[in-house]
C-alpha atoms as one frame of an Amber mdcrd trajectory, in Angstrom:
protein
 -93.493  14.178 -48.686 -90.001  12.718 -48.563 -89.398  10.195 -45.734 -86.529
  12.344 -44.424 -88.930  15.244 -43.899 -89.609  18.591 -45.504 -86.496  20.427
 -46.707 -84.270  17.409 -46.068 -84.271  15.785 -49.487 -80.871  15.620 -51.155
 -80.272  14.139 -54.574 -77.485  13.506 -57.066 -78.550  14.507 -60.576 -75.087
  14.029 -62.135 -74.237  17.720 -62.494 -71.003  17.151 -60.567 -70.013  14.194
 -62.720 -70.419  16.216 -65.938 -68.629  19.260 -64.471 -69.487  21.431 -67.491
 -67.897  24.521 -65.933 -64.675  22.596 -65.282 -64.637  23.437 -61.588 -61.456
  22.348 -59.790 -61.521  18.758 -58.600 -60.588  18.018 -54.987 -59.652  14.636
 -53.574 -61.031  13.526 -50.208 -60.051  10.565 -48.079 -62.873   8.878 -46.182
 -62.097   6.815 -43.114 -64.211   3.672 -42.874 -65.262   2.045 -39.610 -62.780
  -0.793 -40.210 -59.863   1.661 -40.436 -59.477   1.542 -44.212 -59.885   4.658
 -46.338 -61.636   5.468 -49.605 -60.364   8.154 -51.966 -63.002  10.220 -53.801
 -62.235  12.953 -56.344 -65.023  15.419 -57.106 -65.605  19.086 -57.974 -68.504
  19.115 -55.486 -68.086  17.553 -52.056 -71.777  18.159 -51.392 -73.027  17.164
 -47.989 -69.832  15.481 -46.898 -68.261  18.729 -45.703 -71.427  19.727 -43.871
 -72.156  16.419 -42.140 -68.654  15.094 -41.526 -66.064  16.127 -39.012 -62.533
  16.396 -40.332 -59.838  14.480 -38.498 -56.255  14.778 -39.696 -57.386  15.346
 -43.298 -59.757  12.381 -43.239 -63.542  12.501 -43.245 -66.122  10.130 -41.886
 -68.150   8.457 -44.651 -70.830  10.766 -45.970 -72.684  11.610 -49.147 -70.705
  13.182 -51.988 -72.244  15.060 -54.944 -75.617  15.393 -53.181 -77.390  18.719
 -52.947 -80.640  19.985 -51.486 -83.462  20.048 -53.988 -84.985  23.541 -54.018
 -88.626  24.412 -54.550 -89.830  25.002 -58.100 -92.018  27.949 -57.158 -91.189
  30.870 -59.498 -88.373  28.824 -61.068 -88.540  30.797 -64.332 -87.005  33.766
 -62.476 -84.186  31.951 -60.686 -81.626  31.297 -63.457 -78.913  30.146 -63.638
 -79.776  26.608 -62.565 -78.085  23.755 -60.708 -75.830  24.274 -57.730 -72.888
  25.143 -59.981 -74.889  27.485 -62.278 -74.070  25.322 -65.301 -77.527  25.623
 -66.923 -78.421  29.126 -68.055 -81.981  28.301 -69.173 -84.737  25.839 -68.296
 -84.216  24.343 -71.740 -80.608  23.526 -70.789 -81.881  21.922 -67.583 -84.130
  19.653 -69.638 -81.282  18.821 -72.042 -79.333  17.629 -69.005 -82.216  15.494
 -67.743 -82.746  13.979 -71.181 -79.290  12.428 -70.863 -80.502  10.372 -67.889
 -84.290  10.076 -68.309 -86.321   8.728 -71.223 -87.933  12.058 -72.153 -88.933
  12.903 -75.705 -88.250  16.369 -77.091 -91.971  17.153 -76.869 -92.100  16.038
 -73.227 -89.138  18.295 -72.442 -90.859  21.233 -74.166 -94.039  20.523 -72.200
 -92.173  20.354 -68.885 -90.428  23.676 -69.548 -93.786  25.257 -70.428 -95.258
  23.933 -67.163 -92.287  25.163 -65.104 -92.727  28.636 -66.558 -96.293  28.664
 -65.185 -95.224  28.031 -61.588
């Protein structure tokens, strides 16, 4: 169980940073408590637009590029994958994860086989 509670886990798995589908990039200004602002450019604002209240084009600090992690139940029938639909197969999902995790090709094959059993 995640400390935030069931259904409240959000993660960044670097899909937004890769932007394989070349989604349009938007720039957001975040107003800090000290009055300064941060500029963030991203194709996926993630939670920031859900949790923040806009004020004259500025947003309160919030998570960017984070998305709710869905259940894996019956995942073999839910393609395409990732919030931007950039992975068409479970094999493509594992190729993405292999960029960031130390998974061998055999481990990736085994994980895909397991996911197809769910």
